[in-house]
MDTraj code that builds the backbone (N, CA, C; nanometers):
import mdtraj as md
import numpy as np

residues = "MET ALA SER CYS TRP TYR ILE MET VAL VAL VAL VAL MET SER MET VAL SER ARG PRO VAL ALA GLY THR ALA GLU VAL MET SER HIS VAL THR ALA HIS PHE GLY LYS SER LEU GLU GLU CYS ARG GLU GLU SER GLY LEU SER PRO GLU ILE LEU GLU GLU PHE GLN HIS PHE TRP SER GLU ASP PHE GLU VAL VAL HIS ARG GLU LEU GLY CYS ALA LEU ILE CYS MET SER ASN LYS PHE SER LEU MET GLU ASP ASP ALA ARG MET HIS HIS VAL ASN MET HIS ASP TYR ILE LYS SER PHE PRO LYS GLY GLU LEU LEU SER ALA LYS MET VAL GLU LEU ILE HIS ASN CYS GLU GLN GLU TYR ASP ASP ILE LYS ASP ASP CYS SER ARG VAL VAL LYS VAL ALA ALA CYS PHE LYS LEU SER ALA LYS ASP GLU GLY ILE ALA PRO GLU VAL ALA MET ILE GLU ALA VAL LEU GLU LYS TYR".split()
xyz = np.array([
    [5.0704, -0.0992, 3.2291],
    [5.1148, -0.0729, 3.1794],
    [5.1690, -0.1065, 3.2474],
    [5.3762, 0.0305, 3.3672],
    [5.4052, 0.0278, 3.3520],
    [5.3669, 0.0329, 3.3797],
    [5.4440, -0.0053, 3.5115],
    [5.4897, -0.0067, 3.4753],
    [5.4041, 0.0401, 3.4011],
    [5.2449, 0.1048, 3.3663],
    [5.1985, 0.1180, 3.3114],
    [5.2730, 0.1677, 3.2889],
    [5.2003, 0.1654, 3.4020],
    [5.3253, 0.2139, 3.3829],
    [5.4189, 0.1298, 3.3480],
    [5.3247, 0.2099, 3.4633],
    [5.4467, 0.1566, 3.4237],
    [5.3873, 0.0733, 3.3209],
    [5.2460, 0.1986, 3.4286],
    [5.1881, 0.1599, 3.3626],
    [5.2121, 0.1588, 3.2695],
    [5.2003, 0.1504, 3.3693],
    [5.2204, 0.0958, 3.2920],
    [5.2673, 0.0654, 3.1565],
    [5.1821, 0.0877, 3.3174],
    [5.1767, -0.0661, 3.1783],
    [5.3266, 0.0261, 2.9673],
    [5.2851, -0.0413, 2.9334],
    [5.3717, -0.0646, 2.7823],
    [5.4070, -0.1550, 2.7378],
    [5.6131, -0.4095, 2.4095],
    [5.6472, -0.3064, 2.3166],
    [5.7431, -0.3554, 2.2079],
    [5.7596, -0.4488, 2.1418],
    [5.8471, -0.4790, 2.0204],
    [5.9880, -0.5174, 2.0550],
    [6.0493, -0.5844, 1.9548],
    [6.1949, -0.6203, 1.9715],
    [6.2750, -0.4988, 1.9632],
    [6.3790, -0.4954, 2.0476],
    [6.4624, -0.3737, 2.0600],
    [6.5352, -0.3403, 1.9348],
    [6.5609, -0.4305, 1.8504],
    [6.6365, -0.4038, 1.7331],
    [6.5479, -0.3534, 1.6139],
    [6.4180, -0.3576, 1.6299],
    [6.3262, -0.3157, 1.5251],
    [6.3061, -0.1623, 1.5411],
    [6.3261, -0.0868, 1.4316],
    [6.3005, 0.0544, 1.4365],
    [6.1615, 0.0961, 1.3963],
    [6.0860, 0.0109, 1.3350],
    [5.9511, 0.0440, 1.2978],
    [5.8550, -0.0469, 1.3783],
    [5.7326, -0.0017, 1.3890],
    [5.6378, -0.0856, 1.4712],
    [5.6104, -0.2219, 1.4118],
    [5.5994, -0.3244, 1.4897],
    [5.5691, -0.4573, 1.4514],
    [5.4132, -0.4782, 1.4654],
    [5.3551, -0.5352, 1.3602],
    [5.2109, -0.5476, 1.3649],
    [5.1662, -0.6201, 1.4935],
    [5.0633, -0.5754, 1.5497],
    [5.0043, -0.6404, 1.6673],
    [5.0501, -0.5884, 1.8059],
    [5.1584, -0.5061, 1.8081],
    [5.2137, -0.4613, 1.9409],
    [5.1175, -0.3731, 2.0140],
    [5.0451, -0.2857, 1.9432],
    [4.9477, -0.1967, 2.0139],
    [4.8397, -0.2854, 2.0726],
    [4.7984, -0.3917, 2.0063],
    [4.7010, -0.4873, 2.0509],
    [4.7577, -0.5500, 2.1822],
    [4.8782, -0.5966, 2.1807],
    [4.9350, -0.6617, 2.2987],
    [4.9373, -0.5575, 2.4109],
    [4.9779, -0.4308, 2.3827],
    [4.9772, -0.3305, 2.4840],
    [4.8443, -0.3050, 2.5444],
    [4.7428, -0.3196, 2.4682],
    [4.6051, -0.3020, 2.5174],
    [4.5718, -0.4102, 2.6206],
    [4.6201, -0.5315, 2.5915],
    [4.5965, -0.6416, 2.6950],
    [4.6754, -0.6149, 2.8204],
    [4.7978, -0.5731, 2.8041],
    [4.8871, -0.5457, 2.9225],
    [4.8242, -0.4324, 3.0055],
    [4.7795, -0.3249, 2.9369],
    [4.7210, -0.2155, 3.0053],
    [4.5965, -0.2483, 3.0786],
    [4.5038, -0.3257, 3.0131],
    [4.3781, -0.3727, 3.0812],
    [4.4053, -0.4547, 3.1997],
    [4.4946, -0.5488, 3.1909],
    [4.5220, -0.6383, 3.3041],
    [4.5855, -0.5611, 3.4151],
    [4.6866, -0.4794, 3.3843],
    [4.7574, -0.3974, 3.4842],
    [4.6627, -0.3051, 3.5531],
    [4.5809, -0.2442, 3.4764],
    [4.4878, -0.1418, 3.5302],
    [4.3871, -0.1944, 3.6299],
    [4.3674, -0.3295, 3.6261],
    [4.2672, -0.3865, 3.7206],
    [4.3074, -0.3688, 3.8634],
    [4.4352, -0.3475, 3.8889],
    [4.4866, -0.3312, 4.0236],
    [4.4747, -0.1890, 4.0755],
    [4.4348, -0.0945, 3.9898],
    [4.4319, 0.0424, 4.0250],
    [4.3424, 0.0745, 4.1411],
    [4.2196, 0.0185, 4.1393],
    [4.1261, 0.0512, 4.2509],
    [4.1812, 0.0075, 4.3861],
    [4.2450, -0.1131, 4.3799],
    [4.3051, -0.1600, 4.5149],
    [4.4128, -0.0655, 4.5611],
    [4.4820, 0.0123, 4.4725],
    [4.5844, 0.0943, 4.5079],
    [4.5455, 0.2409, 4.5243],
    [4.4248, 0.2752, 4.4969],
    [4.3779, 0.4120, 4.4977],
    [4.3957, 0.4736, 4.6410],
    [4.3422, 0.4088, 4.7391],
    [4.3486, 0.4703, 4.8700],
    [4.4918, 0.4755, 4.9244],
    [4.5625, 0.3588, 4.9023],
    [4.7011, 0.3513, 4.9574],
    [4.7870, 0.4643, 4.8948],
    [4.7601, 0.5030, 4.7697],
    [4.8469, 0.6025, 4.7118],
    [4.7980, 0.7441, 4.7211],
    [4.6772, 0.7587, 4.7749],
    [4.6181, 0.8898, 4.7912],
    [4.5722, 0.9490, 4.6622],
    [4.5375, 0.8638, 4.5661],
    [4.4881, 0.9044, 4.4358],
    [4.3388, 0.9547, 4.4493],
    [4.3153, 1.0754, 4.4097],
    [4.1793, 1.1289, 4.4232],
    [4.0860, 1.0592, 4.3206],
    [3.9578, 1.0542, 4.3528],
    [3.8634, 0.9937, 4.2504],
    [3.8632, 1.0564, 4.1173],
    [3.8934, 1.1910, 4.1098],
    [3.9050, 1.2615, 3.9862],
    [4.0236, 1.2144, 3.9025],
    [4.1384, 1.1986, 3.9661],
    [4.2553, 1.1481, 3.8933],
    [4.2371, 1.0045, 3.8532],
    [4.1751, 0.9271, 3.9475],
    [4.1457, 0.7853, 3.9173],
    [4.0616, 0.7766, 3.7860],
    [3.9576, 0.8563, 3.7778],
    [3.8721, 0.8574, 3.6599],
    [3.9561, 0.8926, 3.5372],
    [4.0370, 0.9912, 3.5482],
    [4.1209, 1.0359, 3.4352],
    [4.2192, 0.9250, 3.3966],
    [4.2706, 0.8553, 3.4922],
    [4.3682, 0.7490, 3.4701],
    [4.3172, 0.6378, 3.3768],
    [4.1878, 0.6240, 3.3774],
    [4.1257, 0.5217, 3.2963],
    [4.1579, 0.5455, 3.1453],
    [4.1982, 0.6725, 3.1190],
    [4.2276, 0.7144, 2.9789],
    [4.3777, 0.7442, 2.9659],
    [4.4574, 0.6704, 3.0364],
    [4.6042, 0.6937, 3.0339],
    [4.6609, 0.7211, 2.8952],
    [4.6169, 0.6405, 2.7998],
    [4.6769, 0.6468, 2.6636],
    [4.6115, 0.7588, 2.5787],
    [4.5099, 0.8279, 2.6255],
    [4.4497, 0.9314, 2.5435],
    [4.5397, 1.0531, 2.5353],
    [4.5226, 1.1346, 2.4295],
    [4.6071, 1.2520, 2.4187],
    [4.5812, 1.3468, 2.5253],
    [4.4677, 1.3552, 2.5786],
    [4.4297, 1.4559, 2.6755],
    [4.4845, 1.4304, 2.8172],
    [4.5144, 1.3022, 2.8464],
    [4.5571, 1.2708, 2.9829],
    [4.7060, 1.3046, 3.0038],
    [4.7342, 1.3915, 3.1059],
    [4.8688, 1.4263, 3.1406],
    [4.9163, 1.3482, 3.2556],
    [5.0279, 1.2832, 3.2446],
    [5.0860, 1.2033, 3.3482],
    [5.1803, 1.2915, 3.4338],
    [5.1190, 1.3583, 3.5379],
    [5.1896, 1.4571, 3.6134],
    [5.1771, 1.4491, 3.7624],
    [5.0751, 1.3834, 3.8107],
    [5.0445, 1.3829, 3.9490],
    [5.1304, 1.2850, 4.0298],
    [5.2027, 1.3350, 4.1381],
    [5.2860, 1.2511, 4.2175],
    [5.2060, 1.1227, 4.2656],
    [5.0794, 1.1500, 4.3069],
    [5.0011, 1.0345, 4.3636],
    [4.9844, 0.9219, 4.2531],
    [4.9832, 0.9594, 4.1256],
    [4.9779, 0.8632, 4.0218],
    [5.1079, 0.7759, 4.0243],
    [5.2155, 0.8379, 4.0514],
    [5.3385, 0.7589, 4.0629],
    [5.3367, 0.6645, 4.1773],
    [5.2742, 0.7038, 4.2922],
    [5.2577, 0.6134, 4.4035],
    [5.1640, 0.5007, 4.3695],
    [5.0584, 0.5276, 4.2931],
    [4.9635, 0.4230, 4.2543],
    [5.0333, 0.3310, 4.1577],
    [5.1171, 0.3738, 4.0702],
    [5.1850, 0.2904, 3.9748],
    [5.2839, 0.1945, 4.0471],
    [5.3488, 0.2456, 4.1516],
    [5.4392, 0.1604, 4.2366],
    [5.3479, 0.0486, 4.3010],
    [5.2403, 0.0901, 4.3603],
    [5.1531, -0.0071, 4.4242],
    [5.1100, -0.1157, 4.3254],
    [5.0581, -0.0700, 4.2114],
    [5.0127, -0.1627, 4.1052],
    [5.1268, -0.2489, 4.0606],
    [5.2413, -0.1988, 4.0356],
    [5.3553, -0.2834, 3.9933],
    [5.3910, -0.3876, 4.0991],
    [5.3871, -0.3487, 4.2215],
    [5.4203, -0.4427, 4.3296],
    [5.3221, -0.5575, 4.3339],
    [5.1994, -0.5353, 4.2901],
    [5.0940, -0.6422, 4.2854],
    [5.1401, -0.7566, 4.2007],
    [5.2225, -0.7207, 4.0924],
    [5.2668, -0.8176, 3.9932],
    [5.4172, -0.8407, 3.9991],
    [5.4824, -0.7990, 4.1091],
    [5.6276, -0.8087, 4.1225],
    [5.7077, -0.7527, 4.0110],
    [5.6654, -0.6357, 3.9581],
    [5.7254, -0.5769, 3.8401],
    [5.8333, -0.4776, 3.8844],
    [5.8604, -0.4510, 4.0164],
    [5.9553, -0.3555, 4.0571],
    [6.0516, -0.4243, 4.1623],
    [6.1685, -0.3694, 4.1593],
    [6.2645, -0.4016, 4.2672],
    [6.2301, -0.3263, 4.3918],
    [6.3001, -0.3491, 4.4939],
    [6.2767, -0.2782, 4.6279],
    [6.3044, -0.1236, 4.6129],
    [6.3816, -0.0898, 4.5169],
    [6.4170, 0.0587, 4.5011],
    [6.3173, 0.1279, 4.4025],
    [6.2023, 0.0614, 4.3787],
    [6.0996, 0.1185, 4.2911],
    [6.1435, 0.1398, 4.1480],
    [6.2364, 0.0514, 4.1075],
    [6.2765, 0.0529, 3.9670],
    [6.2338, -0.0870, 3.9091],
    [6.2223, -0.0848, 3.7792],
    [6.1703, -0.2061, 3.7101],
    [6.2518, -0.3281, 3.7374],
    [6.1828, -0.4412, 3.7587],
    [6.2485, -0.5743, 3.7667],
    [6.2474, -0.6260, 3.6275],
    [6.3595, -0.6249, 3.5584],
    [6.3596, -0.6573, 3.4122],
    [6.3067, -0.7937, 3.3851],
    [6.3529, -0.8957, 3.4526],
    [6.3090, -1.0367, 3.4278],
    [6.1549, -1.0496, 3.4476],
    [6.1092, -1.0006, 3.5629],
    [5.9665, -1.0152, 3.5934],
    [5.8803, -0.9376, 3.4863],
    [5.9308, -0.8228, 3.4458],
    [5.8574, -0.7426, 3.3463],
    [5.8482, -0.8258, 3.2155],
    [5.9668, -0.8695, 3.1701],
    [5.9654, -0.9585, 3.0494],
    [5.8640, -1.0725, 3.0607],
    [5.8643, -1.1409, 3.1755],
    [5.7778, -1.2561, 3.1931],
    [5.6310, -1.2170, 3.1944],
    [5.6045, -1.0993, 3.2594],
    [5.4705, -1.0502, 3.2667],
    [5.4171, -1.0199, 3.1280],
    [5.4894, -0.9454, 3.0478],
    [5.4480, -0.9123, 2.9151],
    [5.4364, -1.0300, 2.8282],
    [5.5216, -1.1281, 2.8406],
    [5.5175, -1.2497, 2.7550],
    [5.4002, -1.3394, 2.7962],
    [5.3383, -1.3149, 2.9079],
    [5.2223, -1.3916, 2.9520],
    [5.0959, -1.3587, 2.8749],
    [5.0970, -1.2530, 2.7911],
    [4.9820, -1.2151, 2.7158],
    [4.9946, -1.2658, 2.5718],
    [4.8890, -1.2806, 2.5038],
    [4.8933, -1.3278, 2.3652],
    [4.9862, -1.2382, 2.2822],
    [5.0891, -1.3011, 2.2181],
    [5.1828, -1.2357, 2.1356],
    [5.2727, -1.1454, 2.2163],
    [5.2803, -1.1620, 2.3479],
    [5.3553, -1.0686, 2.4335],
    [5.5032, -1.0695, 2.3926],
    [5.5486, -1.1808, 2.3354],
    [5.6980, -1.1805, 2.2947],
    [5.7283, -1.0675, 2.1949],
    [5.6273, -1.0220, 2.1210],
    [5.6506, -0.9167, 2.0250],
    [5.6777, -0.7828, 2.0939],
    [5.6331, -0.7677, 2.2177],
    [5.6343, -0.6433, 2.2887],
    [5.7380, -0.6334, 2.4031],
    [5.7719, -0.7473, 2.4580],
    [5.8445, -0.7560, 2.5812],
    [5.9784, -0.6816, 2.5710],
    [6.0586, -0.7055, 2.4753],
    [6.1949, -0.6482, 2.4775],
    [6.1865, -0.4905, 2.4536],
    [6.0965, -0.4537, 2.3733],
    [6.0849, -0.3067, 2.3412],
    [6.0290, -0.2364, 2.4620],
    [5.9291, -0.2921, 2.5260],
    [5.8746, -0.2259, 2.6445],
    [5.9774, -0.2132, 2.7613],
    [6.0512, -0.3147, 2.7830],
    [6.1539, -0.3082, 2.8861],
    [6.2597, -0.2123, 2.8499],
    [6.2979, -0.2082, 2.7237],
    [6.3972, -0.1149, 2.6802],
    [6.3502, 0.0335, 2.6988],
    [6.2237, 0.0576, 2.6646],
    [6.1724, 0.1974, 2.6751],
    [6.1627, 0.2361, 2.8208],
    [6.1145, 0.1521, 2.9055],
    [6.1015, 0.1789, 3.0440],
    [6.2375, 0.2034, 3.1085],
    [6.3261, 0.1156, 3.0729],
    [6.4657, 0.1281, 3.1264],
    [6.5267, 0.2591, 3.0895],
    [6.5088, 0.2987, 2.9627],
    [6.5705, 0.4310, 2.9111],
    [6.5048, 0.5481, 2.9896],
    [6.3784, 0.5430, 3.0152],
    [6.3120, 0.6417, 3.0913],
    [6.3608, 0.6483, 3.2333],
    [6.3756, 0.5315, 3.2938],
    [6.4242, 0.5226, 3.4299],
    [6.5677, 0.5888, 3.4387],
    [6.6497, 0.5658, 3.3387],
    [6.7814, 0.6252, 3.3452],
    [6.7768, 0.7740, 3.3342],
    [6.6807, 0.8264, 3.2522],
    [6.6672, 0.9667, 3.2362],
    [6.6251, 1.0415, 3.3573],
    [6.5538, 0.9732, 3.4478],
    [6.4998, 1.0359, 3.5742],
    [6.5602, 0.9672, 3.6971],
    [6.6734, 0.9064, 3.6841],
    [6.7339, 0.8334, 3.7949],
    [6.7756, 0.9272, 3.9138],
    [6.7992, 1.0510, 3.8830],
    [6.8450, 1.1420, 3.9909],
    [6.7312, 1.1888, 4.0849],
    [6.6057, 1.1618, 4.0494],
    [6.4913, 1.2031, 4.1405],
    [6.4849, 1.1000, 4.2567],
    [6.5001, 1.1577, 4.3771],
    [6.5131, 1.0652, 4.4928],
    [6.3725, 1.0171, 4.5448],
    [6.2693, 1.0953, 4.5282],
    [6.1388, 1.0624, 4.5758],
    [6.0800, 0.9498, 4.4720],
    [6.0497, 0.8323, 4.5202],
    [6.0098, 0.7282, 4.4318],
    [5.8775, 0.7647, 4.3549],
    [5.7838, 0.8152, 4.4166],
    [5.6566, 0.8466, 4.3483],
    [5.6740, 0.9532, 4.2416],
    [5.7534, 1.0529, 4.2691],
    [5.7823, 1.1613, 4.1783],
    [5.8597, 1.1029, 4.0552],
    [5.9574, 1.0157, 4.0829],
    [6.0399, 0.9609, 3.9753],
    [5.9531, 0.8731, 3.8939],
    [5.8709, 0.7845, 3.9477],
    [5.7904, 0.6934, 3.8697],
    [5.6874, 0.7590, 3.7853],
    [5.6249, 0.8711, 3.8274],
    [5.5384, 0.9434, 3.7433],
    [5.6077, 1.0071, 3.6211],
    [5.7288, 1.0496, 3.6456],
    [5.8125, 1.1026, 3.5297],
    [5.8493, 0.9932, 3.4377],
    [5.8822, 0.8726, 3.4857],
    [5.9119, 0.7587, 3.4026],
    [5.7854, 0.7173, 3.3238],
    [5.6711, 0.7232, 3.3841],
    [5.5450, 0.6835, 3.3189],
    [5.5175, 0.7797, 3.2032],
    [5.5336, 0.9060, 3.2269],
    [5.5095, 1.0119, 3.1265],
    [5.6058, 0.9900, 3.0058],
    [5.7294, 0.9674, 3.0364],
    [5.8336, 0.9449, 2.9368],
    [5.8004, 0.8144, 2.8513],
    [5.7531, 0.7080, 2.9278],
    [5.7223, 0.5844, 2.8639],
    [5.6008, 0.6015, 2.7639],
    [5.4969, 0.6790, 2.8124],
    [5.3834, 0.7007, 2.7308],
    [5.4287, 0.7744, 2.6017],
    [5.5155, 0.8720, 2.6087],
    [5.5563, 0.9448, 2.4862],
    [5.6359, 0.8478, 2.3965],
    [5.7267, 0.7748, 2.4590],
    [5.8157, 0.6809, 2.3836],
    [5.7279, 0.5750, 2.3134],
    [5.6294, 0.5260, 2.3819],
    [5.5430, 0.4243, 2.3232],
    [5.4690, 0.4807, 2.2072],
    [5.4185, 0.6008, 2.2139],
    [5.3503, 0.6664, 2.1079],
    [5.4492, 0.6879, 1.9853],
    [5.5690, 0.7364, 2.0173],
    [5.6706, 0.7530, 1.9123],
    [5.7028, 0.6286, 1.8422],
    [5.7044, 0.5159, 1.9157],
    [5.7323, 0.3862, 1.8578],
    [5.6138, 0.3244, 1.7917],
    [5.4967, 0.3841, 1.7999],
    [5.3769, 0.3342, 1.7371],
    [5.3193, 0.2043, 1.8029],
    [5.3478, 0.1921, 1.9307],
    [5.2959, 0.0765, 2.0061],
    [5.1941, 0.1067, 2.1065],
    [5.1653, 0.2368, 2.1257],
    [5.0595, 0.2763, 2.2195],
    [4.9237, 0.2308, 2.1667],
    [4.8387, 0.1779, 2.2576],
    [4.7057, 0.1324, 2.2126],
    [4.6108, 0.2500, 2.2056],
    [4.5056, 0.2321, 2.1289],
    [4.3972, 0.3257, 2.1296],
    [4.3091, 0.2863, 2.2484],
    [4.2451, 0.3882, 2.3036],
    [4.1560, 0.3589, 2.4190],
    [4.0512, 0.2586, 2.3931],
    [3.9987, 0.2609, 2.2697],
    [3.8987, 0.1654, 2.2261],
    [3.9467, 0.0167, 2.2298],
    [4.0781, 0.0053, 2.1955],
    [4.1374, -0.1245, 2.2010],
    [4.1417, -0.1820, 2.3450],
    [4.1750, -0.0926, 2.4388],
    [4.1822, -0.1363, 2.5790],
    [4.0375, -0.1772, 2.6297],
    [3.9402, -0.0892, 2.5912],
    [3.8057, -0.1125, 2.6366],
    [3.7575, -0.2480, 2.5777],
    [3.7988, -0.2819, 2.4609],
    [3.7528, -0.4071, 2.3960],
    [3.8066, -0.5307, 2.4655],
    [3.9189, -0.5220, 2.5364],
    [3.9768, -0.6344, 2.6046],
    [3.9544, -0.6367, 2.7570],
    [3.9002, -0.5287, 2.8086],
    [3.8786, -0.5210, 2.9505],
    [3.8090, -0.6398, 3.0165],
    [3.7035, -0.6869, 2.9554],
    [3.6195, -0.7972, 3.0132],
    [3.7036, -0.9247, 3.0296],
    [3.8092, -0.9337, 2.9569],
    [3.8898, -1.0584, 2.9707],
    [3.9654, -1.0677, 3.1016],
    [3.9813, -0.9486, 3.1655],
    [4.0600, -0.9491, 3.2894],
    [3.9695, -0.9001, 3.4055],
])
top = md.Topology()
chain = top.add_chain()
for i, resn in enumerate(residues, 1):
    res = top.add_residue(resn, chain, resSeq=i)
    for name in ("N", "CA", "C"):
        top.add_atom(name, md.element.get_by_symbol(name[0]), res)
traj = md.Trajectory(xyz[None], top)
């Protein structure tokens, strides 16, 4: 994600107010690919095995994006793909390019960058990078669900082997 965050990972053209067909599918590809770097970042971020296991279900209703260590992991993961600036905020151009690199990614790129940017502005006053990024990720998850672009967990599992 996003960036899942930021995770990730995350989304449609910014001028479209209703979901565009296929964007949740694109988001599943972005999430699966982005998530592959999680294990590499687990130790560096101090993410416990329990939270790591839960994170596999980032998009499920039950998963709460609240742990500071998760924010640290998202920063690490984003840095693997050059998706953040030095100040741990999204690199807009690189994020656009990253999302566009997936099949039909152009459908999601502008909307995802817009949603992440809006969430970053909402939490810009938080000085600790890991704490800020986890808040941004939680905000992004809710925004993506509201926009109808969040993937189902089964969609992500279906594309995991491609990455």
